[in-house]
N, C-alpha and C positions, 0 to 999 in steps of 0.2 A: 955397332953391334953386328951388322951384316951389310955386305956390299949390295945385297939384293933389294934393299930399300934405301932410296936416296932422299934425305930430308934436306930441303934447301930454302933459302930466301934470296931475293935479288932486289936491287935498287929499282929495277924496271917496274916492279909491282910491289910498292911499299905496303907493308902490313900483311902480306900474303906469305904463308908457309906452304910449301909444296911437298907432298909425300908421293914418291914415284916408285911403282913396282919396276924392278930392274933385273929381271931374270928371264930375258926373252928366249933363251935356249930351252927353257922348260915352260914356255907360254905363261910366264909370271905366276906359276903355281906357288902357293904360299906355304912356307915352312913355319915352324914354331918360332924360330929366330926372327923371321920377318914380321910375324904378329907382334912379337915383343917390341921390335923396333917401332912399329906403327903406334902401339899403345904408348910407348914413351914419348913419341912425338906429339900425340894428342894431349897428353898430360902437360907437356912443355907448353903447348899452345894455350891451354887453359890458364896457366900461371903467368903468362907473359903478356902484359898489356900492349906490347908492340905488335902482337899478332892479332889481326882483325878477322882473318878468314883463313881456312885451310882448303887446299885443293888436292884431290887424289888424281893421279895420272898413271897410265901404263906406258907401254912402248908401242912402236909403230905396228899396227895391225893386231894388237892384243892388249886388253886391259888386264884380265886375270882369268886363268883356267880354274880358279878355285883352290881348294886344299891340295897340297902336295900329297899324293896318295901314299907314297912310301913313308913319308914322315908321319902322316896320319895313322897308318897302320902300326907303326912302331909305338906310338903313344897308346893306341887301343890295346895292343898286346902287352904293354908294360905293366898293366894293373895299377898304374899310378892313381892315387886318390887326389892329387893336386888338380885343380881345374885346368883344362887345356888352355893353351895360350890363345886359341881362337875365341874361347868364351870370355876371357879377360878383355880381349880386343873389342868384341862386339858391345860389351858393356861400356867400354870407354867411348865407343861411337855414340851410344845412346846418351851418355853423360857429357858429350862434347859441348863446351860453353861457347865456342866460336862457330859461326856459320860454316857449313861444309859444302864444297862444290866438287863435282867429279867430271872428268872428261874421259869418255869411253870411246875407244877405237878398236873394233874387232871383237874378239871373244870376251864375254863376261859371264862366266859359269859359276854356279853355286854362290859362294860369298862374293864373287865378282859381280853378281846381280844384286844380292840382298844388301850389300854395302850401300848401294845407291838409294835404297829406301830410307836411309838415315841422312842422306844429303839434301840440302835445301834447294839446290839447283844441279841438274845433270845435263850435260850436252853430250851427244853421241854422233859418231859418223854413220852414214847410211849403210856401211858394211858391218855394223855391229850386230851381235847376236846375244840376246839375254836368255839364259836357260838355267834351270835349277833341277838337276837329276837326282834329288834326294831320295825319292821313293824307289827309283830304279836301282839305287845302291842299298836298298833295304833300310833307309834312314828316314828322318823326318825333317821338316823345315827348321831353320835356325834364324838367329838375329832378329827375333820377334817378327819375322816376315809373315807368319800365320796370323798375326794381329794387324800389321800395318798394310799389307798388300790388299786384303779385302776392303779395307776402308778407302783406299785410293783407287782401286781397280774394279771393285765389285766382286761378288762371290765367284761368278763363273770364270772370269779372266784369272782371278787369283788361283782358282782350282786348276785351271789349265797350266798355269805357270808352276805352281808349287807341288801339285799332286800328280798331274799328268806328265810334267817335265817337258811340256811343249816349248819350243824356242820362239822368242819374240824378236822380230826385226826391230830396227830402230823406229821405224814409222809406227809399227804396232805398239811398241813401248810408249811412244809419245801419245798416241791416241788413248792408251790405258792410263795415262797419268804417271807412269813410272819415271819418265824423263821429261825435261823441259823443252829441249830443242834438238833438231837434227841439222848437222852441218857437214861439210866435206871433210875427208880424212885429214887433210893438211891444215884444217881450221880448228880442230878439236882443242888442242892445247892452248892456242892463242885465245880462243873464245872462252874457255874455262878460266884462264888466268885473268882475262879482261873482266869477266863477271865478278870474280873474287876481288879484283882491284876496285870495282865499282862499289861492292859491298863495304870494302875497307874505308871508303870515304864517308859512309853514313854516320850520323851521330850514334856512338856506340851504345849508350844506355837505352835510347829509344829503340834501336835495332834489337838489343837483347830482349827487351820486353815484348816487342812485336813477334820475335821468333818464338819466345816461350808461349805466347798466346796461340800462335799458329800450330805449334807442335803439340801443345797440351801437356798434361801431367806425364812425367816420365816413369812414375812408379808402376803404372800399368805395363809399360814396355819392359821394364826390368823383370817384373813378375812373369810376363810371358816368356822372356828369355830363359828364366829359371825353369819354367814348366817344359819348354822345348828341350832344354839341356838334359833334364831328367829322362825324358823319352829317348833322346839321342843316345845317352849313355847306355840305356837298357837295350836299344836296338843294336848297338855296336857288338853286343854279345850274342846276337841272334844268329840262327842258321841262315836266314835270308841274307843278312848283311855279309856274313862270312863267304857265302857262295858268290855274292855279287862282287865282293872285293877280289876274290880269287880269279873270277872271270875277267875283271878289269885289268889286273896285273899281268894276265896272260896274253893281252892284246899285242 
């Protein structure tokens, strides 16, 4: 569907599907086509008993800079009533039936941060930066981050991340419970794949039940996503968001 998302499997890591951002010239900013490709991959993983775990990876020095702003603005100005591809993707994340692992190296902005809230294990390099500038763009948090982040990080850290837009280093993110482990830049991919391969060896039914118990009911997560999306759609039409977008595009 797009060369900017590479979905692959390898005999070196049996049972593991890899979804890789592959748009390094744009810091792996995510377009609608990229969201659609990732959604399709997650649905494929759900229906394939050979897939035991899914790994998200970026490129050297960059996980993802978040939404492609040009693509995002085109959708916002189109007046489309269809749900944005990003919204479909984040629901697919919440409904993923296989364990999710992510390996973050470098920038993780917006959805590049909130995606990891849906992962069961995340490893990051020490040069990684997690940041969600939603409010600075006149918008609101997404991907049920307003529900999940306070649960794992506490109110004040979640407020700093989601409302203040403060950047979290890898060490700070680990202390806050956002990620599992900090490793060297050259180790991120290997460590993430090794964790996924270890997961793939577990008894699948027992693992599924354990994961469901740990994650809890998903209906609350989906409901919060819908609530956030309603606010998000309203904010897109606001003077604040319009001014913020214009300022961003003029950089």
